[in-house]
C-alpha positions in Angstrom: -48.6 -75.8 13.6 -51.2 -73.1 13.9 -51.8 -72.0 10.3 -52.6 -68.4 11.1 -49.2 -67.7 12.8 -47.3 -65.0 10.9 -50.2 -64.6 8.4 -53.0 -62.7 10.1 -50.7 -60.6 12.2 -48.1 -60.9 15.0 -48.6 -61.6 18.6 -46.6 -59.6 21.1 -44.1 -60.9 23.6 -42.3 -59.0 26.3 -39.1 -60.7 27.5 -37.5 -59.6 30.8 -34.2 -61.0 32.0 -33.2 -61.2 35.6 -30.9 -63.1 38.0 -32.2 -65.6 40.5 -33.1 -63.5 43.6 -33.3 -66.4 46.1 -29.6 -67.5 45.9 -30.4 -71.0 44.7 -28.0 -74.0 44.5 -29.0 -75.0 41.0 -25.8 -75.9 39.3 -25.2 -72.5 37.8 -21.5 -71.6 38.0 -22.0 -67.9 38.8 -24.9 -66.6 40.9 -24.9 -63.1 42.4 -25.6 -63.0 46.1 -28.8 -61.1 46.6 -30.0 -59.9 50.0 -33.0 -57.9 51.4 -35.6 -58.7 48.7 -38.3 -59.0 51.4 -37.4 -55.7 53.0 -39.9 -52.9 52.9 -37.7 -50.9 50.6 -37.2 -53.6 48.1 -40.8 -54.6 48.2 -41.8 -51.0 47.3 -39.3 -51.2 44.4 -40.7 -54.5 43.2 -44.3 -53.2 43.4 -43.2 -50.2 41.3 -41.7 -52.6 38.7 -44.9 -54.8 38.6 -46.9 -51.6 38.1 -44.7 -50.8 35.1 -45.1 -54.4 33.7 -48.9 -54.0 34.0 -48.7 -51.4 31.2 -47.9 -54.3 28.8 -51.3 -55.8 29.6 -50.2 -59.4 29.3 -52.8 -62.1 28.4 -50.4 -64.8 29.6 -47.4 -64.9 32.0 -44.6 -67.5 31.2 -41.9 -68.5 33.6 -38.6 -70.3 33.8 -40.1 -73.5 35.3 -39.9 -77.0 33.8 -42.9 -77.6 31.7 -43.6 -80.8 33.5 -44.1 -78.7 36.7 -47.0 -76.7 35.3 -49.6 -78.1 37.7 -47.4 -77.6 40.8 -46.7 -74.0 39.7 -50.4 -73.2 39.4 -51.2 -74.9 42.7 -48.8 -72.4 44.3 -50.2 -69.5 42.2 -53.8 -70.3 43.2 -52.8 -70.6 46.9 -51.1 -67.2 46.6 -54.3 -65.6 45.1 -56.3 -67.2 48.0 -53.9 -65.7 50.6 -52.5 -69.0 51.6 -49.0 -68.8 50.0 -46.5 -66.2 51.3 -44.2 -65.2 48.5 -40.6 -66.2 48.7 -37.7 -64.2 47.3 -37.8 -66.2 44.1 -38.1 -63.9 41.1 -40.9 -66.0 39.7 -43.0 -65.2 42.8 -42.0 -61.6 43.1 -42.6 -60.6 39.5 -44.5 -63.5 37.8 -47.1 -64.3 40.5 -47.7 -60.6 41.4 -48.1 -59.5 37.8 -50.4 -62.4 36.9 -52.5 -61.7 40.0 -52.8 -58.0 39.3 -53.9 -58.8 35.8 -56.5 -61.3 37.2 -55.0 -64.2 35.1 -56.3 -67.6 36.0 -53.1 -69.5 35.4 -49.3 -69.2 34.8 -47.4 -71.1 32.2 -44.2 -73.1 32.6 -42.0 -73.1 29.5 -38.6 -74.3 30.5 -36.7 -77.4 29.3 -33.4 -78.4 31.1 -32.2 -82.0 31.0 -29.0 -83.8 30.4 -28.5 -85.1 26.9 -26.7 -88.4 26.3 -23.4 -87.9 24.6 -23.1 -84.2 25.4 -20.1 -83.5 27.7 -20.1 -81.4 30.8 -18.0 -78.6 29.5 -17.1 -77.3 32.9 -15.9 -80.6 34.2 -13.9 -81.3 31.0 -12.3 -77.9 31.1 -11.1 -78.2 34.7 -9.7 -81.7 34.2 -7.8 -80.5 31.1 -6.7 -77.1 32.5 -8.5 -75.2 29.7 -7.1 -71.6 29.5 -10.3 -70.6 27.6 -12.5 -71.7 30.4 -10.3 -69.9 33.0 -10.6 -66.7 30.9 -14.4 -67.0 30.8 -14.6 -67.9 34.5 -12.6 -64.8 35.4 -14.8 -62.6 33.3 -18.0 -64.1 34.8 -16.7 -63.8 38.3 -16.0 -60.1 37.7 -19.5 -59.7 36.1 -21.1 -61.4 39.2 -19.4 -58.9 41.5 -20.4 -56.0 39.3 -24.0 -57.2 39.4 -23.9 -57.5 43.2 -22.4 -54.0 43.5 -24.9 -52.5 41.1 -27.9 -54.0 42.8 -26.7 -52.8 46.2 -26.6 -49.2 45.0 -29.6 -49.0 42.7 -33.3 -49.7 42.7 -34.8 -53.0 41.3 -36.1 -51.1 38.3 -32.7 -49.6 37.6 -31.0 -53.0 38.0 -33.4 -54.6 35.6 -32.9 -51.9 33.0 -29.1 -52.2 33.3 -29.2 -56.0 33.2 -31.3 -56.0 30.1 -29.2 -53.4 28.3 -28.1 -54.7 24.9 -24.4 -54.3 25.8 -24.8 -56.6 28.8 -26.7 -59.1 26.7 -24.0 -59.0 24.1 -21.2 -59.5 26.6 -23.0 -62.6 28.1 -23.4 -64.1 24.6 -19.7 -63.6 23.9 -18.9 -65.8 26.9 -21.0 -68.6 25.5 -19.2 -68.2 22.1 -15.9 -68.5 23.9 -17.0 -71.6 25.7 -17.7 -73.1 22.3 -14.0 -73.0 21.5 -13.0 -75.4 24.4 -11.6 -78.7 23.3 -9.6 -79.9 20.4 -10.2 -81.3 16.9 -10.8 -84.8 18.1 -13.0 -83.7 21.0 -14.7 -80.3 20.4 -16.5 -80.5 23.8 -17.3 -76.7 23.9 -19.0 -76.7 20.5 -20.9 -79.9 21.3 -22.2 -78.4 24.6 -23.1 -75.0 23.1 -24.9 -76.4 20.1 -26.4 -79.6 21.4 -27.4 -78.4 24.9 -27.4 -74.6 25.2 -28.8 -73.7 21.8 -31.1 -76.7 21.9 -32.5 -75.8 25.3 -33.3 -72.3 24.1 -34.9 -73.5 20.9 -37.2 -75.8 22.9 -38.1 -72.8 25.2 -39.0 -70.9 22.0 -41.1 -73.7 20.7 -43.0 -73.9 24.1 -43.7 -70.2 23.8 -45.1 -70.4 20.3 -47.4 -73.2 21.6 -48.9 -70.6 24.0 -50.2 -68.4 21.2 -53.9 -68.8 20.4 -54.4 -65.6 18.4 -52.6 -62.5 17.1 -54.1 -60.7 20.1 -51.9 -62.7 22.5 -49.6 -60.6 24.7 -47.1 -62.9 26.5 -44.9 -61.7 29.4 -41.8 -63.9 29.7 -39.5 -63.8 32.7 -36.2 -65.6 32.3 -32.6 -65.8 33.4 -30.6 -63.0 31.7 -28.2 -65.5 30.1 -31.0 -66.6 27.8 -31.8 -63.2 26.5 -29.6 -63.1 23.4 -30.9 -66.4 22.0 -34.5 -66.1 23.0 -34.8 -62.6 21.5 -33.0 -63.8 18.3 -35.3 -66.8 17.9 -38.5 -64.9 18.7 -37.6 -62.1 16.2 -36.4 -64.4 13.5 -39.6 -66.5 13.7 -41.7 -63.7 12.2 -44.5 -64.6 14.7 -43.9 -62.0 17.3 -43.4 -58.3 18.0 -40.7 -58.5 20.7 -40.6 -56.0 23.5 -37.8 -55.6 26.1 -37.2 -53.8 29.4 -36.6 -50.4 27.9 -40.1 -50.4 26.4 -41.8 -50.5 29.8 -39.4 -49.8 32.6 -38.2 -46.4 31.5 -40.2 -44.0 33.7 -40.0 -40.9 31.5 -42.1 -39.1 28.9 -39.6 -40.2 26.3 -40.1 -43.8 27.3 -43.9 -43.5 27.1 -43.6 -41.7 23.8 -41.5 -44.5 22.3 -44.0 -47.2 23.4 -46.9 -45.3 21.8 -44.9 -44.8 18.6 -43.9 -48.5 18.3 -47.1 -50.0 19.7 -49.7 -47.7 18.2 -51.4 -47.5 21.6 
């Protein structure tokens, strides 16, 4: 443990939630269908977002990539900086690579953890096999949310989409779904509680630990890009640690005099 953490001042971390923009088949139950990310219009919008993110002046960029893939991540990043790696629609490339490059950062950091844990049930499989009404209720809610995300993105800019996605009400609604999943099962087999506590909370706690390990001084300014479903827990863990000043989308993506005034008032610069 770094002895100065929380003693000589706090580092700053800016967490931005997004959805996967490359429509991956990664096991997630609900993934919005996103199109046109490489179009001229969307690329201009993404460039605008990256310019806003630059105002944070990050010293490090951290991404939702398994920590063991750090070397491969930076091989791609170095190739991109050398002009040998065309960016895909993946949000890590579109936001993470471009921001880090514009800040002239030498490397990017992988901070994810995501593995099966022995003894922890697959809550989705169990719920379907046992006709769980709670799971069906959550699934219906999340299907509706997915459609809402798709419709919102079709009719708004990338910046507007990110501000909406990172709004506290949307974050709260997503966390409520996880809390409902925790109720699946019965007294003899509380599969939902086991999955939520022993996998979902554990995963986010490991991510938090990986982030703390990136801090080398109180001058550190870490930009973190992650799936929006993680926002509630990561913000909670980072704030409760006492190690960080936590910034969110509204601190840097609001293009107004009011937004800039709020950043000056809270940051002191």
